[in-house]
MIDOFI-726718 format. One record per atom (N, C-alpha, C): residue in one letter; z, x negated, y negated. Coordinates in steps of 0.05 Angstrom, whole numbers, plus 5000, padded with zeros to 4 digits. Atoms other than C-alpha are relative to their C-alpha. Layout:
N
aZXY/...
end
This chain:
314
m499649995029/m174279545011/m497350034985/i502649975012/i166879444992/i498450205015/e501549784987/e163080085006/e497149994991/r502749955008/r155680215007/r499950264985/r500249765017/r154080724952/r497250044990/p502649945012/p147881074929/p500149964970/i500250045029/i145580914858/i498650254989/g500949765012/g144881614830/g497650125015/r502349874988/r138181944843/r497749815007/t502150204997/t134281294851/t499049975029/g500750054972/g134281284927/g500949725009/l499050274994/l137180574923/l502950025009/v497250014990/v143680404959/v501149724994/g498850265007/g148079864929/g502849985013/s497350034990/s155479734936/s502050064978/s498049925019/s161979944903/s500749774981/l499750235017/l162779234877/l497449854998/g502450155004/g157178834847/g500749724989/l499650265011/l156378114825/l498549974974/g501250065025/g155177974752/g499649704997/t500750284999/t151877304738/t500049864973/a500050125026/a152977174664/a501549735001/a498450245000/a158476664678/a498849785018/l501350204983/l153976314729/l497849854986/g502350125013/g148376164680/g500449924971/m499650055028/m151576104611/m503049974995/s497250015007/s158075954575/s501150294996/y499049734999/y162576564582/y503050005001/g497249984997/g169776784574/g501450144977/a498349875021/a175477044531/a499749854974/p500150145026/p175976884457/p501449735001/r498950285001/r177076134447/r500549885027/a499650104973/a176976044522/a497450015017/e502550004986/e169576044539/e499849755018/r500450224982/r167775614599/r497149955005/r502850064995/r161275254612/r499350105028/p500749914973/p157275504672/p500349785021/p499750204979/p158275164739/p497349865006/a502550134991/a153274684770/a498450205017/e501749814986/e147375034801/e500750045029/a499249974972/a149474894872/a502550175004/e497649854999/e156275184858/e499450304994/a500849725007/a153175804826/a498650135023/e501349894977/e148675904885/e501950065023/a498049954980/a154575844932/a501750254994/t498649765008/t158076394892/t498450255008/i501849774993/i152076864902/i500050045030/e500049984971/e151976704976/e502750115010/a497449894992/a159476844981/a500250294995/a500049725006/a158477514948/a498550165022/l501549874979/l153177704999/l501650005026/d498450024975/d157677465056/d502350205000/a497749815003/a163277915029/a499150295002/g500949734998/g158878525032/g498950124974/i501149915026/i156678574959/i497050035002/r502949954997/r149678884956/r498850094973/m501049955026/m148678944881/m500449754983/i499750235017/i147278344836/i498750064973/d500949935027/d146578424761/d499549734985/t500750245014/t142977894720/t498450074975/a501549955024/a138777814657/a498649744991/p501250245012/p133877344623/p501849864979/a498250115020/a139177254569/a502349845012/y497850134988/y144076964620/y499249725010/g500750284993/g141276254619/g498349985025/t501550054975/t138976044689/t500650205022/s499049834979/s141976624726/s497850145016/e502249874985/e135476984744/e498849815021/v501150204982/v132776344775/v501949955023/l498050044979/l139276234814/l500050235019/v500149774983/v139176944840/v497550005017/g502550014985/g131876864861/g500149805022/r499950204979/r133276234900/r501650105024/v498349924979/v138776564940/v499050265014/t500649734989/t136177274949/t497050065001/g502949945000/g128577214941/g499050105027/g501049894975/g125277644993/g502050185015/a498049844986/a131777975016/a499750294991/d500449725006/d130978735020/d502550175003/d497649844996/d138178935033/d502049964978/c498350045023/c140978754965/c498550094975/i501249895024/i139579124900/i500349794978/i500050195022/i137678654843/i499550164974/a500349875026/a138678924773/a499749794979/t500350185022/t135978544714/t499450154975/k500249875026/k134578684641/k497549904986/l502250085016/l129078634590/l500849774981/a499650205021/a128478014547/a499350124973/t500549895027/t129178234475/t498049834985/p502050165015/p122978024435/p501249894974/g498950135024/g124177554376/g500450184976/p499749835023/p122878074322/p502050235004/g498449764994/g127178594358/g498350245006/w501649774991/w124879244390/w499250184976/d500649825022/d125279634325/d497749914982/a502150105017/a120179184292/a497250035013/l502549994986/l114779324344/l499050295002/d501149744996/d109979904350/d499950065030/a499849924972/a109180284416/a498449825018/n501750174984/n103479844442/n501349735004/a498750264998/a107279204426/a502550025018/v497649974983/v113579474460/v499150005029/a501049994972/a109579644523/a499249725010/d500850274992/d106578944524/d502449825005/a497650164997/a113378614514/a501650075025/v498649914976/v116579034569/v498649905025/r501550094976/r111078854618/r500249705004/r499850294998/r111278114601/r502849925010/s497350064991/s118878104610/s500350065030/a499749934972/a118378464677/a498549805018/q501550194984/q113077984703/q501549735001/a498450255000/a117277384682/a502450025019/s497749964982/s123277674718/s499250015029/l501050004972/l119177804781/l499649725010/r500450284991/r117277074783/r502649855004/a497450134997/a124376834771/a501550095024/l498549884978/l127277304822/l498649985027/r501650034975/r121777174873/r499850265016/r500149744987/r120877904887/r497350144993/d502449855004/d114978384893/d500450234980/a499449795019/a118478924853/a503049974992/i497350015010/i124778974811/i501450265007/d498549764992/d129979454839/d500850174976/l499049865024/l132979634771/l499549824976/l500650145025/l130379414703/l501350164977/q498549865020/q134779574644/q499449894972/i500250095028/i133979554568/i502749884994/h497550155005/h139179044547/h501150074973/n498649935025/n144279274495/n498450224984/a501649795012/a140379914481/a501750154979/t498749845021/t142080314418/t499150295003/a500749724999/a141981064411/a497350054986/t502549965015/t136381024359/t497749905016/g502250114984/g132180574403/g499350185024/l500549834977/l132981034463/l498850264992/e501049745008/e131481664424/e497349994987/h502550025016/h125681404382/h498249765008/g501650244993/g123380734411/g498350045024/g501949974978/g118080604463/g501049875026/g499050134975/g122480244514/g500150175024/p499949834976/p123980824560/p497350085011/a502749924990/a116681044563/a498749765014/a501250244987/a114580324579/a501249955027/l498750034974/l119680294635/l499050215020/a501149794983/a117180964662/a497349925011/e502750094992/e110180674664/e500249795022/l499650214980/l112580064703/l500950135027/r499149864976/r116080534752/r497750145014/r502449874988/r109680934763/r498249795013/d501750214989/d105980274775/d501249855024/g498750144978/g110980044827/g501149734993/v498950265008/v113179444786/v503150015002/i497149974998/i120279714784/i500650255016/r499249774984/r123980214828/r501750204984/a498349825016/a128880484776/a500349874973/a499750095028/a130080434701/a502750074989/g497349955012/g136480394661/g500349874973/a499350125025/a139980154599/a502849905001/t497350095004/t146079734585/t500750074971/t499349905026/t149980004526/t502849914991/y497450025012/y155779894479/y500550264984/g499349765016/g159380504452/g499050265012/e500549744989/e159281234468/e497350124992/a502549885009/a153281434426/a497649905016/a502250124985/a148580954461/a500150085029/a499749924972/a151281124530/a499150295004/l500849724997/l150381874519/l497050034995/a502849995005/a143381754492/a498549905026/a501350104975/a141681364556/a500250225022/v499749794980/v144381934599/v498050234994/a501849795008/a140182434560/a497149935002/c502850094999/c133882024567/c498950045028/e501049934973/e129782314625/e498649765014/a501350234988/a126181644635/a501949815014/l498150194990/l132581294654/l501750115023/d498549924976/d136181324721/d502949914999/v497450144999/v142180884706/v500949934972/v498850105025/v146880734648/v502249805008/q497950204996/q151180114647/q501849994976/v498149995022/v157580134606/v502349805005/a497650164998/a163579694592/a502350195007/f497749834992/f169779974627/f502149825012/s497850164990/s176579674641/s502650154994/p497549875007/p183979864638/p500550004970/l499650005028/l183779674565/l497850164985/d502349855012/d177080014550/d499250235018/r500549764984/r177180704580/r498350214986/r501449815017/r172781024527/r497950165015/p502049844987/p167181234575/p501250235017/a498849804982/a172081644617/a500050284988/e499749735012/e172582204567/e497550165000/r502549845002/r165282414559/r497749885016/v502450124988/v160281914588/v499950055030/l500049964971/l162381964661/l499350295007/a500549724995/a162282724659/a497050074995/a502849955007/a155482744624/a498149885021/a501650134980/a152582254674/a500050155026/a499849854975/a155082654733/a498450254998/a501549765004/a151983284705/a497049955001/a502950075002/a145282934693/a498949875025/g500950154976/g145082564760/g499449714993/t500450285008/t145081894723/t502249835012/a498050184989/a148481324759/a501349844978/v498550165018/v153880944723/v500849745013/i499150274992/i154780194731/i501949904978/t498250115020/t160779884697/t500249705002/r499750295003/r161679174673/r502649944984/s497850095017/s167078774637/s502750125009/a497549904989/a172678994684/a502449834990/l497850185010/l176678394658/l499849964970/l500550025029/l174178474586/l499749704993/r500750285005/r171277764587/r502449825004/g497750174995/g177677464615/g502550074986/v497549915013/v182677824571/v502050085022/l498249914978/l185478134635/l500149795022/s499650234982/s186977464666/s502149824988/a497950185010/a191876894657/a499249894972/r500850105027/r187676664597/r500750194978/g499349805021/g189277314561/g502849964989/r497250045009/r196577094556/r500149824976/e500050195021/e194576554506/e498850114974/l501349895024/l191077024456/l502150044978/d498249965022/d194077054387/d498350084975/g501449935024/g192177204315/g498750275002/p501249745000/p187077764310/p499750125028/f500349914973/f186777804386/f502750065014/a497449954989/a194277894396/a500250295012/p499849734988/p193478654407/p498850015028/l501250014973/l188978504467/l502049885020/r497950124982/r194378044496/r502250205006/d497849814996/d199678574486/d499250235019/a501049794983/a195479114518/a499749915029/a500250124973/a193878664577/a502749975014/d497350044989/d201178514586/d501250275008/a498949734993/a202979254585/a498850105027/f501349924974/f197879384641/f501249845023/r498950184979/r200478784680/r502750105009/v497349904993/v207579054678/v499850275015/a500349734987/a205279764697/a499249985029/v500950034972/v201979514761/v501649805016/g498350194986/g207178994778/g498649755008/a501650244993/a202478394775/a501049774983/r499750245016/r203377684753/r497449964984/w502450045017/w198577434700/w497649905017/d502250104983/d194477064753/d498950215019/e500949794983/e193977704793/e498650234985/l501049785017/l191578124734/l497150065005/p502849934995/p184078064749/p499750195024/s500349824977/s184878374818/s501150284994/a498949745007/a189278934790/a498050154983/a501949865018/a184079084736/a497650115016/v502349904984/v178379134787/v500950235017/a499049784984/a182679574832/a500250254984/y499949775017/y183780034773/y497250124996/c502749905004/c176280094761/c499050135025/l500949884975/l174980234834/l501250275005/a498649754995/a179880804833/a498950234983/q501049805018/q175981174779/q497650145012/p502349864989/p171181724802/p497649994982/g502549995016/g163981754779/g498749744994/i501250275004/i162481004781/i498649915025/a501550094976/a157080764828/a500749715007/t499550294995/t158480014820/t501749894978/t498550165019/t163679594786/t499249715003/v501150274999/v160678924769/v502249794993/l498150215004/l164978304776/l498649764988/g501250245012/g163877644739/g501449745006/p498650254994/p167077074777/p498349754993/r501450245007/r165276364758/r499449835025/d500550154975/d165676084829/d500950165024/a499349864975/a166576274902/a503050035004/g497149984997/g173976134900/g501150224983/e499149775016/e175076614842/e499250265013/l500849754987/l171077134879/l501850075023/r498349944977/r175077074943/r502850084992/e497349935010/e181677094905/e500050284989/l500249745012/l179377704867/l499950225021/l500449804979/l177178084929/l502550035017/t497549984984/t183577924967/t502150164985/g498049865015/g187878184911/g499450294994/v500749735006/v183978824899/v501350195020/t498849834979/t186379124965/t503050024995/r497150005004/r193578924949/r500850184977/f499249855023/f193579284882/f498750284999/a501449755001/a189479894900/a501850244994/a498249775004/a195280384905/a501449984973/a498650035026/a199080104844/a498250064977/a501849965022/a192980114800/a499250294997/a500849715001/a191280834819/a502150174988/r497849835010/r198081104800/r501249904974/a498750115024/a199780654741/a499550174975/a500249845025/a200980984674/a501949884979/g498250085021/g204180844607/g499349754986/w500850255013/w200680204589/w498050044977/e502349965018/e195280524547/e500749934971/r499750075028/r194380254477/r497450074985/e502349945016/e189680474421/e499049734988/l501150255010/l185179874407/l497550064984/p502449965016/p179879834353/p497549925014/d502550064987/d172579814374/d499349704998/a500750285005/a171879114345/a501349825021/l498750164980/l176878844396/l498950055028/l501149934974/l173479204454/l497149925004/d502850085000/d166578944437/d499849704997/p500050305003/p165878194453/p498049894981/s502050105019/s159678144410/s501149984971/r498849995026/r164278264350/r502349804997/w497850195001/w169477744368/w499649774980/p500350225019/p166377164329/p500650074971/a499449925028/a166877564264/a503050024996/l497149975002/l174277694278/l501349724996/e498950275002/e175476944286/e499749884973/t500650125026/t172476784219/t500950174977/a499249825022/a175277374180/a502449894985/
end
């Protein structure tokens, strides 16, 4: 089920499934159902379970609480697993810095991540939540290219929200990888981003396969402004013949069936969730690949978790 896959033109080889670590280092989850991170020993056991299962791509970030340190403890020195992390956003924001200040902030962030991850070089360093304007006019991509020339990083990328930022990342010659949100409820990248990335040789990593837990049993409880998410999740559940508790596996199976994706990043909170998820993926592979008729038009605000707090207070 878990295949080794090349990451675009980088020369790196990861795996079809990756481990996301946001839920291991910070509170994370569906609207009104965020869960605190597990104890550090439990989080480390989850990372070890992912490696034992054959996962060879781990995605982390300075913004994910303690996750970089946890990943470093488990994988430090290991050369058979691709570690992808992200830049720490400076306090004033990237747009407030000139080119020299951006280069300094990028290098400081990279050095801090190297120490936390206990590695000599970062496999993949990504601009976190990059915007189209920042990629087209900011100094971040150039600073990453310099780090790549210096051997501090092996590949550069950007994590994005929305089509404009994703297409800007694909068009940026300094970047090797674009990371986008993709799930059965959020299929927006399938129309243009995946094709553009394939033409450019840019690797695509997808995250949010469960849309922060909406595609899980917790999604059944959503109401108010989030009711359309619940209804869309239920429609997908019916289409693949899954129970609510089986929905995460079906959602991941759907993502794995899509062409043009190098790695689908999972976000389990513990080793038990990971094992359950992986067991179910195989069971729903065929149903998820042929399912149809569940699609719903959802507004961008519902598909972007960063905008959920505003919906709750509206």
